[in-house]
C-alpha positions as a Markdown table, in Angstrom:
| # | Residue | x | y | z |
|---|---|---|---|---|
| 1 | Met | -18.7 | -91.5 | 44.7 |
| 2 | Asn | -22.4 | -92.1 | 44.9 |
| 3 | Leu | -24.1 | -95.4 | 43.4 |
| 4 | Ile | -27.0 | -95.2 | 41.0 |
| 5 | Asn | -29.9 | -97.6 | 40.8 |
| 6 | Lys | -29.7 | -100.1 | 37.7 |
| 7 | Thr | -31.9 | -98.6 | 34.8 |
| 8 | Pro | -33.6 | -101.6 | 33.1 |
| 9 | Thr | -33.8 | -102.1 | 29.3 |
| 10 | Ser | -35.3 | -104.7 | 27.3 |
| 11 | Asn | -34.0 | -103.6 | 23.9 |
| 12 | Met | -32.7 | -106.4 | 21.7 |
| 13 | Asn | -30.5 | -106.4 | 18.6 |
| 14 | Thr | -30.0 | -109.0 | 16.0 |
| 15 | Phe | -26.5 | -110.3 | 14.6 |
| 16 | Asn | -26.5 | -113.0 | 12.0 |
| 17 | Gly | -30.2 | -113.8 | 12.8 |
| 18 | Ser | -29.8 | -114.4 | 16.5 |
| 19 | Glu | -31.1 | -112.1 | 19.1 |
| 20 | Ala | -28.7 | -110.4 | 21.6 |
| 21 | Lys | -29.0 | -108.1 | 24.4 |
| 22 | Thr | -28.3 | -104.3 | 23.4 |
| 23 | Arg | -25.2 | -103.0 | 25.2 |
| 24 | Arg | -23.5 | -99.8 | 24.7 |
| 25 | Ala | -20.2 | -98.0 | 26.0 |
| 26 | Ser | -20.5 | -95.1 | 28.4 |
| 27 | Gln | -17.5 | -92.6 | 28.2 |
| 28 | Gly | -16.8 | -89.4 | 29.9 |
| 29 | Asn | -13.9 | -87.1 | 31.3 |
| 30 | Glu | -14.6 | -87.5 | 35.0 |
| 31 | Pro | -14.5 | -90.7 | 37.2 |
| 32 | Glu | -18.4 | -90.2 | 38.0 |
| 33 | Ile | -18.8 | -91.9 | 34.5 |
| 34 | Phe | -18.2 | -95.3 | 36.4 |
| 35 | Thr | -21.7 | -95.2 | 37.7 |
| 36 | Asp | -23.1 | -96.0 | 34.4 |
| 37 | Ile | -21.9 | -99.4 | 34.9 |
| 38 | Tyr | -25.0 | -99.9 | 36.9 |
| 39 | Arg | -27.2 | -99.3 | 33.8 |
| 40 | Glu | -28.5 | -102.4 | 32.4 |
| 41 | Asp | -27.7 | -101.3 | 28.8 |
| 42 | Thr | -24.0 | -100.6 | 29.7 |
| 43 | Asn | -21.2 | -103.1 | 29.6 |
| 44 | Ile | -18.3 | -100.8 | 29.6 |
| 45 | Ala | -17.8 | -97.6 | 31.4 |
| 46 | Ile | -14.7 | -95.6 | 30.3 |
| 47 | Trp | -13.0 | -92.7 | 32.4 |
| 48 | Gln | -11.1 | -90.9 | 29.6 |
| 49 | Arg | -8.3 | -89.5 | 31.8 |
| 50 | Glu | -4.9 | -88.5 | 30.8 |
| 51 | Leu | -1.8 | -89.2 | 32.8 |
| 52 | Thr | -0.1 | -86.3 | 34.6 |
| 53 | Glu | 3.6 | -85.8 | 33.7 |
| 54 | Thr | 4.6 | -86.6 | 37.4 |
| 55 | Leu | 2.7 | -90.0 | 37.0 |
| 56 | Lys | 4.2 | -90.7 | 33.7 |
| 57 | Gln | 7.6 | -90.1 | 35.1 |
| 58 | Ser | 7.0 | -92.4 | 38.1 |
| 59 | Val | 5.9 | -95.2 | 35.7 |
| 60 | Asp | 9.0 | -94.7 | 33.5 |
| 61 | Ala | 11.3 | -95.0 | 36.5 |
| 62 | Phe | 9.6 | -98.0 | 37.8 |
| 63 | Leu | 9.8 | -99.7 | 34.3 |
| 64 | Gln | 13.4 | -99.1 | 33.8 |
| 65 | Ser | 14.3 | -101.3 | 36.9 |
| 66 | Asn | 11.4 | -103.8 | 36.8 |
| 67 | Ala | 11.3 | -105.1 | 33.3 |
| 68 | Ala | 9.7 | -108.3 | 34.3 |
| 69 | Phe | 7.3 | -107.2 | 37.3 |
| 70 | Gln | 4.4 | -109.1 | 38.4 |
| 71 | Ala | 2.4 | -108.7 | 41.5 |
| 72 | Ser | -0.9 | -110.1 | 42.8 |
| 73 | Met | -2.5 | -109.3 | 46.1 |
| 74 | Thr | -5.7 | -108.7 | 48.0 |
| 75 | Val | -5.9 | -105.2 | 49.5 |
| 76 | Thr | -8.5 | -102.9 | 51.2 |
| 77 | Pro | -8.7 | -99.2 | 50.8 |
| 78 | Gln | -7.0 | -98.8 | 54.0 |
| 79 | Ser | -4.0 | -101.1 | 53.4 |
| 80 | Ala | -3.6 | -100.4 | 49.5 |
| 81 | Leu | -1.1 | -97.7 | 49.7 |
| 82 | Ser | 1.3 | -99.5 | 52.0 |
| 83 | Ser | 0.9 | -102.8 | 50.4 |
| 84 | Ile | 1.5 | -101.4 | 46.9 |
| 85 | Ser | 4.4 | -99.3 | 47.8 |
| 86 | Glu | 6.1 | -102.3 | 49.5 |
| 87 | Ala | 5.6 | -104.4 | 46.3 |
| 88 | Leu | 6.8 | -101.8 | 44.2 |
| 89 | Gly | 9.8 | -101.3 | 46.5 |
| 90 | Asn | 11.2 | -97.9 | 45.2 |
| 91 | Lys | 10.6 | -94.5 | 46.3 |
| 92 | Val | 10.4 | -93.1 | 42.8 |
| 93 | Ser | 7.2 | -95.3 | 42.3 |
| 94 | Leu | 5.4 | -93.3 | 45.1 |
| 95 | Glu | 3.3 | -91.5 | 42.6 |
| 96 | Leu | 2.1 | -94.7 | 40.8 |
| 97 | Ser | 1.6 | -96.3 | 44.3 |
| 98 | Lys | -0.8 | -93.4 | 45.1 |
| 99 | Asn | -2.6 | -93.7 | 41.9 |
| 100 | Ile | -3.2 | -97.2 | 42.2 |
| 101 | Ser | -4.5 | -96.9 | 45.7 |
| 102 | Glu | -6.9 | -94.2 | 44.6 |
| 103 | Leu | -8.3 | -96.5 | 42.1 |
| 104 | Val | -8.6 | -99.3 | 44.7 |
| 105 | Asp | -10.7 | -96.8 | 46.8 |
| 106 | Met | -13.0 | -95.8 | 44.1 |
| 107 | Phe | -13.7 | -99.3 | 43.1 |
| 108 | Cys | -14.5 | -100.5 | 46.6 |
| 109 | Cys | -16.7 | -97.4 | 47.0 |
| 110 | Leu | -18.7 | -97.8 | 43.8 |
| 111 | Phe | -19.3 | -101.6 | 44.6 |
| 112 | Glu | -19.5 | -101.5 | 48.3 |
| 113 | Leu | -16.4 | -103.8 | 48.7 |
| 114 | Gln | -14.3 | -104.3 | 51.8 |
| 115 | Arg | -11.4 | -105.7 | 49.6 |
| 116 | Val | -10.3 | -106.4 | 46.1 |
| 117 | Gly | -8.0 | -108.7 | 44.1 |
| 118 | Leu | -5.2 | -106.5 | 42.5 |
| 119 | Arg | -2.9 | -107.5 | 39.8 |
| 120 | Leu | 0.0 | -105.3 | 38.3 |
| 121 | Thr | 2.0 | -106.9 | 35.5 |
| 122 | Val | 4.5 | -105.7 | 33.0 |
| 123 | Leu | 4.0 | -107.5 | 29.6 |
| 124 | Asp | 6.0 | -107.6 | 26.5 |
| 125 | Arg | 3.5 | -109.8 | 24.6 |
| 126 | Ala | -0.3 | -110.3 | 24.7 |
| 127 | Met | -1.5 | -111.8 | 27.9 |
| 128 | Cys | -5.0 | -113.0 | 26.3 |
| 129 | Pro | -4.6 | -112.6 | 22.6 |
| 130 | Arg | -7.9 | -114.0 | 21.6 |
| 131 | Phe | -11.1 | -112.0 | 22.1 |
| 132 | His | -13.0 | -113.4 | 25.1 |
| 133 | Val | -15.5 | -112.6 | 27.9 |
| 134 | Asp | -14.6 | -112.8 | 31.6 |
| 135 | Lys | -16.5 | -114.9 | 34.1 |
| 136 | Val | -16.6 | -112.1 | 36.6 |
| 137 | Asn | -18.9 | -109.5 | 37.9 |
| 138 | Cys | -17.0 | -106.4 | 36.9 |
| 139 | Arg | -13.2 | -105.7 | 36.3 |
| 140 | Leu | -11.3 | -102.6 | 36.2 |
| 141 | Val | -8.5 | -102.3 | 33.7 |
| 142 | Thr | -6.1 | -99.5 | 33.0 |
| 143 | Thr | -2.8 | -99.4 | 31.2 |
| 144 | Phe | -0.2 | -97.0 | 32.7 |
| 145 | Gln | 2.3 | -97.4 | 29.8 |
| 146 | Gly | 2.1 | -99.1 | 26.2 |
| 147 | Val | -0.8 | -100.3 | 24.0 |
| 148 | Ala | -4.2 | -100.6 | 26.0 |
| 149 | Thr | -7.0 | -103.0 | 25.8 |
| 150 | Glu | -9.0 | -103.9 | 22.6 |
| 151 | Trp | -12.8 | -104.6 | 22.7 |
| 152 | Leu | -15.7 | -105.3 | 20.6 |
| 153 | Ser | -19.3 | -103.7 | 20.8 |
| 154 | Gln | -22.1 | -106.2 | 21.4 |
| 155 | Gln | -23.8 | -105.1 | 18.1 |
| 156 | Ser | -20.4 | -105.7 | 16.0 |
| 157 | Ala | -19.7 | -109.0 | 17.4 |
| 158 | Asp | -21.1 | -112.5 | 16.6 |
| 159 | Arg | -20.7 | -114.2 | 20.1 |
| 160 | Ser | -21.2 | -117.7 | 18.6 |
| 161 | Lys | -17.8 | -117.5 | 17.4 |
| 162 | Leu | -16.1 | -117.2 | 20.8 |
| 163 | Gly | -14.0 | -120.0 | 22.1 |
| 164 | Met | -14.8 | -123.3 | 20.7 |
| 165 | Gly | -17.3 | -121.5 | 18.3 |
| 166 | Ser | -14.4 | -120.3 | 16.3 |
| 167 | Asn | -13.4 | -123.7 | 15.0 |
| 168 | Gly | -9.9 | -123.2 | 15.4 |
| 169 | Gln | -9.7 | -120.3 | 13.2 |
| 170 | Pro | -8.1 | -117.1 | 14.2 |
| 171 | Asp | -10.5 | -114.0 | 15.3 |
| 172 | Asn | -10.0 | -112.2 | 11.9 |
| 173 | Gln | -11.1 | -115.2 | 10.1 |
| 174 | Ser | -13.8 | -116.9 | 12.4 |
| 175 | Gly | -16.6 | -114.4 | 11.5 |
| 176 | Leu | -16.4 | -113.1 | 15.3 |
| 177 | Tyr | -16.4 | -109.5 | 13.7 |
| 178 | Lys | -17.0 | -108.2 | 10.1 |
| 179 | Ser | -14.2 | -105.7 | 9.7 |
| 180 | Pro | -10.9 | -104.6 | 11.5 |
| 181 | Gln | -12.7 | -101.2 | 12.0 |
| 182 | Asp | -15.1 | -103.1 | 14.4 |
| 183 | Ile | -12.1 | -103.3 | 16.9 |
| 184 | Gln | -12.3 | -100.4 | 19.4 |
| 185 | Gln | -9.2 | -99.6 | 21.7 |
| 186 | Leu | -8.7 | -97.8 | 25.1 |
| 187 | Asn | -6.0 | -95.2 | 25.1 |
| 188 | Cys | -2.9 | -95.4 | 27.6 |
| 189 | Gly | -4.1 | -94.1 | 30.9 |
| 190 | Glu | -7.9 | -94.5 | 30.6 |
| 191 | Val | -9.6 | -96.5 | 33.2 |
| 192 | Ala | -12.5 | -98.9 | 32.2 |
| 193 | Leu | -14.9 | -101.0 | 34.0 |
| 194 | Leu | -15.7 | -104.1 | 32.1 |
| 195 | Lys | -19.0 | -105.9 | 32.9 |
| 196 | Gly | -18.6 | -109.6 | 33.0 |
| 197 | Glu | -20.8 | -112.7 | 32.6 |
| 198 | Leu | -21.4 | -113.1 | 36.3 |
| 199 | Trp | -23.1 | -109.7 | 36.7 |
| 200 | Glu | -26.8 | -110.3 | 37.4 |
| 201 | Gly | -28.9 | -109.9 | 34.1 |
| 202 | Asn | -25.7 | -109.7 | 32.0 |
| 203 | Glu | -25.5 | -113.3 | 30.9 |
| 204 | Asn | -24.3 | -113.5 | 27.1 |
| 205 | Ala | -23.6 | -109.8 | 27.3 |
| 206 | Gly | -20.1 | -109.6 | 29.0 |
| 207 | Leu | -17.7 | -107.3 | 27.2 |
| 208 | Ile | -15.6 | -108.9 | 24.5 |
| 209 | His | -12.1 | -108.0 | 24.7 |
| 210 | Arg | -8.5 | -108.8 | 24.3 |
| 211 | Ser | -4.9 | -108.0 | 25.3 |
| 212 | Pro | -3.0 | -106.3 | 22.3 |
| 213 | Ser | 0.5 | -107.2 | 21.3 |
| 214 | Pro | 2.9 | -104.6 | 22.2 |
| 215 | Pro | 5.2 | -103.6 | 19.4 |
| 216 | Glu | 8.6 | -105.3 | 19.4 |
| 217 | Gly | 10.9 | -103.9 | 22.2 |
| 218 | Glu | 8.0 | -102.2 | 23.9 |
| 219 | Arg | 6.3 | -103.1 | 27.1 |
| 220 | Arg | 3.0 | -102.4 | 28.8 |
| 221 | Leu | 2.1 | -101.9 | 32.4 |
| 222 | Leu | -1.3 | -103.3 | 33.2 |
| 223 | Leu | -3.4 | -103.0 | 36.2 |
| 224 | Thr | -6.6 | -105.0 | 37.1 |
| 225 | Leu | -9.0 | -105.0 | 39.8 |
| 226 | Asp | -11.4 | -107.7 | 40.9 |
| 227 | Phe | -14.1 | -108.4 | 43.4 |
| 228 | Ser | -12.8 | -110.1 | 46.4 |
| 229 | Tyr | -15.3 | -111.4 | 49.1 |
């Protein structure tokens, strides 16, 4: 995958009387959409993929015997498949291991990284239930099963209501967003790059997002990839 140069923009928008950097979502059916993350006006790039039946079966088989699985590791494109396969520990999960290692390779190629921090977690509750931004350069997220990540566009959120700015009120009462319709959500299987606060020039424009709460009795399988130096 080839990198593209950052495309500078200087557009600003206003929310509740305060200036904010204009940011947009970029979406497409091919992984090449990831290169749009280098555009200054983009803070989420979404590969709208659908999981194959073979991969779905691999995920199902894995979850049946790993209801509380958690793994965190640092991998390289060369070591990813063997490290992930060892962690999953089951031949029926080979398709899942291969898919994750392919995402590691894409992520490293896109950002010219030698290694990444990988976290694979089975969740039966919201890991980060409040809307927030990440103090990272960029993070890859994908949900292999279950409800996927929720997010707010830059234009529909009042960033002053994040964290302590909420004055202890829940997100739906703090004024962070105006309407439940402002909340957007990834589909299961889609892969997204979330630009964080540490990306150069993206201060106060990191993607606002949160973990959804799975319905009672259901679980989600979440993968995240982060820069590792």
